[in-house]
C-alpha positions as CSV (number, residue, x, y, z in Angstrom):
1,X,8.3,-11.9,19.5
2,X,6.3,-9.0,21.0
3,X,3.6,-9.8,23.5
4,X,0.0,-9.0,22.6
5,X,-1.6,-5.8,23.7
6,X,-2.1,-5.4,27.4
7,X,-5.6,-5.1,28.8
8,X,-5.2,-1.5,29.8
9,X,-4.1,-0.5,26.3
10,X,-7.1,-2.3,24.9
11,X,-9.4,-0.4,27.3
12,X,-8.0,2.9,26.3
13,X,-8.2,2.1,22.6
14,X,-11.9,1.2,23.1
15,X,-12.5,4.6,24.7
16,X,-10.6,6.4,21.9
17,X,-12.5,4.4,19.2
18,X,-16.0,4.7,20.5
19,X,-18.2,4.7,17.5
20,X,-15.4,3.6,15.2
21,X,-14.8,0.2,13.6
22,X,-12.3,-1.3,16.1
23,X,-11.6,-5.1,16.1
24,X,-9.3,-7.0,18.4
25,X,-7.5,-10.2,17.2
26,X,-8.5,-9.5,13.7
27,X,-7.5,-12.0,11.0
28,X,-5.6,-10.1,8.3
29,X,-6.4,-12.5,5.5
30,X,-9.6,-10.5,5.1
31,X,-7.7,-7.2,4.6
32,X,-5.0,-8.2,2.1
33,X,-5.2,-9.0,-1.6
34,X,-3.0,-12.1,-1.0
35,X,-5.8,-13.4,1.3
36,X,-3.3,-14.6,3.9
37,X,-2.2,-13.4,7.3
38,X,-2.7,-14.1,11.0
39,X,-4.4,-11.9,13.6
40,X,-3.4,-8.3,14.3
41,X,-3.8,-7.4,17.9
42,X,-6.1,-4.6,16.8
43,X,-7.4,-3.3,13.5
44,X,-9.0,0.2,13.2
45,X,-10.8,1.6,10.2
46,X,-9.9,5.3,10.6
47,X,-12.7,7.6,9.6
48,X,-11.0,11.1,9.5
49,X,-7.8,13.0,10.2
50,X,-8.8,14.2,13.7
51,X,-9.3,10.6,14.9
52,X,-6.1,9.5,13.2
53,X,-4.2,12.2,15.0
54,X,-5.7,11.2,18.4
55,X,-4.8,7.5,17.8
56,X,-1.2,8.3,16.6
57,X,-0.6,10.5,19.6
58,X,-1.8,7.7,21.9
59,X,0.2,5.0,20.2
60,X,3.4,7.1,20.1
61,X,3.1,8.0,23.7
62,X,2.5,4.4,24.8
63,X,5.1,3.1,22.4
64,X,2.6,0.7,20.9
65,X,3.7,-0.7,17.5
66,X,1.5,0.3,14.6
67,X,1.3,0.0,10.9
68,X,-0.6,2.2,8.5
69,X,-2.2,0.5,5.5
70,X,-4.8,1.3,2.8
71,X,-6.5,-1.6,0.9
72,X,-3.7,-4.1,1.8
73,X,-3.0,-4.7,-1.9
74,X,0.8,-4.5,-1.4
75,X,1.1,-6.3,1.9
76,X,2.1,-9.8,3.0
77,X,1.2,-10.4,6.7
78,X,2.8,-13.3,8.5
79,X,0.8,-16.4,9.5
80,X,1.5,-15.5,13.1
81,X,0.0,-12.1,12.5
82,X,1.1,-8.7,13.8
83,X,1.7,-7.7,17.4
84,X,0.4,-4.2,17.3
85,X,-2.3,-2.0,15.8
86,X,-3.2,-1.7,12.2
87,X,-4.5,1.7,11.1
88,X,-6.5,1.3,7.9
89,X,-7.1,4.5,5.9
90,X,-9.8,3.0,3.7
91,X,-12.4,4.3,6.2
92,X,-11.9,7.9,5.0
93,X,-15.1,8.4,3.1
94,X,-15.0,12.1,2.2
95,X,-16.3,12.7,-1.3
96,X,-14.0,12.9,-4.3
97,X,-14.2,16.5,-5.6
98,X,-13.5,17.9,-9.1
99,X,-12.7,21.5,-9.8
100,X,-11.7,22.4,-13.3
101,X,-8.6,20.3,-14.1
102,X,-8.0,19.2,-10.5
103,X,-9.3,16.3,-8.3
104,X,-9.2,16.4,-4.5
105,X,-9.6,12.9,-3.0
106,X,-9.3,11.3,0.4
107,X,-6.4,9.0,0.9
108,X,-8.8,6.1,1.5
109,X,-10.4,6.4,-1.9
110,X,-9.5,3.7,-4.4
111,X,-7.5,4.7,-7.5
112,X,-10.2,3.0,-9.6
113,X,-12.9,5.2,-8.2
114,X,-10.8,8.4,-8.7
115,X,-10.1,7.4,-12.3
116,X,-13.8,7.0,-12.9
117,X,-14.5,10.5,-11.5
118,X,-11.8,11.8,-13.9
119,X,-13.5,10.0,-16.8
120,X,-16.9,11.6,-15.9
121,X,-15.2,15.0,-15.8
122,X,-13.4,14.4,-19.1
123,X,-10.0,14.6,-17.4
124,X,-7.1,12.6,-18.8
125,X,-4.0,11.4,-16.8
126,X,-5.4,8.6,-14.7
127,X,-6.1,6.0,-17.4
128,X,-3.1,3.9,-16.2
129,X,-4.3,4.0,-12.6
130,X,-7.8,2.7,-13.4
131,X,-6.7,-0.9,-13.0
132,X,-4.4,-0.5,-10.0
133,X,-6.3,-2.1,-7.0
134,X,-4.9,0.0,-4.2
135,X,-6.0,3.2,-2.4
136,X,-4.7,6.7,-3.1
137,X,-2.7,6.7,0.1
138,X,-0.9,3.5,-0.7
139,X,-0.3,4.7,-4.2
140,X,1.3,7.9,-2.9
141,X,3.5,6.0,-0.5
142,X,5.0,3.8,-3.2
143,X,4.6,6.1,-6.3
144,X,2.4,3.4,-7.8
145,X,2.4,3.0,-11.5
146,X,1.5,0.9,-14.5
147,X,1.7,1.1,-18.3
148,X,4.0,4.2,-18.4
149,X,2.0,5.9,-15.6
150,X,3.2,6.9,-12.2
151,X,1.6,8.9,-9.4
152,X,4.3,11.5,-9.5
153,X,3.0,12.7,-12.9
154,X,-0.3,13.9,-11.5
155,X,0.3,14.7,-7.8
156,X,0.2,18.4,-7.1
157,X,-0.3,18.6,-3.3
158,X,-0.6,16.1,-0.4
159,X,-2.1,16.6,3.0
160,X,-0.7,14.3,5.7
161,X,0.0,13.8,9.4
162,X,3.8,13.7,10.0
163,X,4.7,11.6,13.0
164,X,7.8,12.8,14.8
165,X,10.8,14.6,13.2
166,X,13.0,11.6,12.5
167,X,13.7,10.8,8.8
168,X,14.4,7.2,9.6
169,X,11.8,4.4,9.8
170,X,11.5,0.6,9.9
171,X,12.3,-0.8,6.4
172,X,8.9,-2.5,6.2
173,X,7.1,0.8,6.8
174,X,6.4,0.0,10.4
175,X,6.1,3.1,12.6
176,X,6.8,2.8,16.3
177,X,6.7,5.0,19.4
178,X,9.7,7.2,20.1
179,X,11.1,9.2,22.9
180,X,12.2,12.9,22.5
181,X,11.8,16.4,23.7
182,X,8.7,17.1,21.8
183,X,5.3,17.4,23.5
184,X,2.8,14.7,22.6
185,X,0.9,16.8,20.1
186,X,4.0,18.1,18.5
187,X,4.9,14.6,17.6
188,X,2.0,14.5,15.2
189,X,1.6,17.5,12.9
190,X,-0.6,18.1,9.9
191,X,1.6,19.1,6.9
192,X,1.1,20.1,3.3
193,X,3.5,18.6,0.8
194,X,4.0,19.6,-2.8
195,X,4.6,17.0,-5.5
196,X,8.3,17.8,-5.5
197,X,8.4,17.6,-1.7
198,X,7.0,14.1,-1.9
199,X,10.4,13.1,-3.4
200,X,8.9,10.5,-5.7
201,X,11.2,7.8,-7.0
202,X,10.7,4.4,-8.6
203,X,8.2,2.7,-6.3
204,X,9.1,5.1,-3.5
205,X,8.4,8.4,-1.9
206,X,9.3,10.5,1.1
207,X,7.0,8.1,3.1
208,X,9.7,5.5,2.9
209,X,11.9,7.8,5.0
210,X,9.4,9.7,7.1
211,X,6.4,8.4,9.0
212,X,3.3,9.8,7.3
213,X,-0.4,9.2,7.6
214,X,-1.9,10.5,4.3
215,X,-5.2,12.4,4.5
216,X,-5.8,13.6,1.0
217,X,-4.2,14.6,-2.2
218,X,-4.9,17.1,-5.0
219,X,-4.2,15.7,-8.5
220,X,-3.7,17.8,-11.6
221,X,-5.0,16.3,-14.8
222,X,-5.4,17.4,-18.4
223,X,-8.8,18.1,-20.1
224,X,-9.5,15.4,-22.7
225,X,-12.2,13.7,-24.8
226,X,-14.2,11.2,-22.7
227,X,-14.4,8.7,-25.6
228,X,-10.6,8.6,-25.9
229,X,-10.1,8.4,-22.1
230,X,-12.6,5.5,-21.9
231,X,-11.0,3.7,-24.9
232,X,-7.6,3.9,-23.2
233,X,-9.0,2.5,-20.0
234,X,-10.6,-0.3,-21.8
235,X,-7.5,-1.1,-23.8
236,X,-5.4,-1.3,-20.6
237,X,-8.0,-3.4,-18.8
238,X,-7.9,-5.9,-21.7
239,X,-4.1,-6.0,-21.6
240,X,-4.2,-6.7,-17.9
241,X,-6.7,-9.5,-18.4
242,X,-4.6,-11.1,-21.1
243,X,-1.2,-10.8,-19.4
244,X,-1.8,-10.9,-15.6
245,X,-3.2,-13.7,-13.4
246,X,-6.2,-11.7,-12.2
247,X,-8.1,-14.9,-11.4
248,X,-5.7,-15.6,-8.4
249,X,-5.1,-13.7,-5.2
250,X,-1.9,-11.8,-5.3
251,X,-0.3,-8.4,-4.6
252,X,0.2,-7.5,-8.2
253,X,3.8,-7.2,-9.3
254,X,5.8,-8.9,-6.6
255,X,9.2,-7.5,-7.6
256,X,10.5,-4.1,-8.6
257,X,11.8,-3.7,-12.1
258,X,15.6,-4.0,-12.1
259,X,17.6,-1.5,-14.0
260,X,17.8,-2.4,-17.7
261,X,15.6,-5.4,-17.5
262,X,12.3,-6.8,-16.3
263,X,11.8,-9.0,-13.2
264,X,9.4,-11.4,-15.0
265,X,11.9,-11.9,-17.8
266,X,14.8,-12.7,-15.4
267,X,12.6,-15.1,-13.4
268,X,11.5,-17.0,-16.5
269,X,15.1,-17.2,-17.8
270,X,16.1,-18.6,-14.4
271,X,13.7,-21.5,-15.0
272,X,11.2,-20.5,-12.4
273,X,8.0,-20.2,-14.4
274,X,5.4,-22.1,-12.4
275,X,7.7,-22.7,-9.5
276,X,5.6,-23.7,-6.6
277,X,5.8,-24.3,-2.8
278,X,2.5,-25.6,-1.5
279,X,-0.3,-23.4,-2.8
280,X,2.1,-20.4,-3.5
281,X,3.4,-20.2,-7.1
282,X,5.2,-18.1,-9.6
283,X,2.5,-17.4,-12.1
284,X,2.7,-19.2,-15.4
285,X,0.9,-16.3,-17.0
286,X,3.3,-13.6,-15.8
287,X,6.4,-14.6,-13.9
288,X,6.5,-11.2,-12.1
289,X,3.6,-12.3,-10.0
290,X,3.7,-14.7,-7.1
291,X,0.1,-15.9,-6.6
292,X,-2.0,-17.7,-4.0
293,X,-3.6,-20.6,-5.8
294,X,-6.1,-21.0,-2.9
295,X,-5.2,-22.0,0.6
296,X,-1.5,-20.8,0.5
297,X,0.0,-19.7,3.8
298,X,2.0,-16.5,4.1
299,X,5.1,-18.6,4.9
300,X,4.7,-20.5,1.6
301,X,4.4,-17.2,-0.3
302,X,7.5,-15.8,1.4
303,X,9.4,-19.0,0.7
304,X,8.6,-18.6,-3.0
305,X,9.7,-15.0,-2.9
306,X,13.0,-15.9,-1.2
307,X,13.7,-18.8,-3.5
308,X,13.1,-16.6,-6.6
309,X,15.3,-13.9,-5.2
310,X,18.2,-16.3,-4.5
311,X,17.9,-18.2,-7.8
312,X,17.8,-15.1,-10.0
313,X,20.8,-13.7,-8.2
314,X,22.7,-17.0,-8.7
315,X,21.9,-16.9,-12.4
316,X,22.3,-13.2,-13.2
317,X,24.1,-11.5,-10.3
318,X,21.0,-9.3,-10.0
319,X,19.2,-9.2,-6.6
320,X,15.5,-8.5,-7.1
321,X,13.8,-6.2,-4.6
322,X,10.2,-6.7,-3.7
323,X,7.4,-4.3,-4.1
324,X,5.4,-6.3,-1.6
325,X,5.9,-5.2,2.1
326,X,6.3,-8.0,4.6
327,X,4.7,-7.5,8.0
328,X,5.1,-9.6,11.1
329,X,7.9,-11.8,9.8
């Protein structure tokens, strides 16, 4: 296991983050929707792109491990925490702007807030996003979607910081320092990516291959009738309430949809409805959700995920992939 941050690194982070929300030894259970997770060596609420660039240059140069997150709604942090720095984009508080049929929003804005702005402007296209709990940045990273909606349908242009030139990255999304011939500032460049350049796929994007810190995105929507947009949002909200275990902490759908089937269906057919280890459980309401009943550990949640994956593969030959990103395991 990696050692905790050295004193000199901490001092330099404090200087870099003067006036920013920097916390050392920060419990991650307060920053994930699973409500679990040990301490991160440092957690920083990043306010703007210039500060993000400074931090990324420093962390790359010093080879300090770091992880970029939004609202933590798709993240499972280990009980032992994370030996490195968490950069949280949710601190980006620039206003959400509407211009004709387009919305420009900071990566830290919640999808729900952006959807509400679209409703106010009588713009259709984000009804399916209204109930997704994550941030815009997280949604771009994984091409978030629900109820026949995906981010790729509305994303026109994305502004981001690209770290390094490598197209490979840690499978969990972790971005670490690297050596090379580039100057320090060349390692972190601001780029503009079109929707097609984002290379969206099912629950994936170019951010799964390249290290990117999202700054903002321009979304293109369709003019509509506010009463119809509102009615659709309310309909989908009711469906979520009826079919999803919203009363428990979770990271939403735990598993990706396998080709030709549904994860929840395969899990239920494998006899795992209500399967439980400690306070972690396969939801009885929707088998595609692993929930924290209250007091679960990250290890218990991971054990349930692994048990489900193995049992379903034994029964069907299909190996489920997780939407949830494990960190620190």
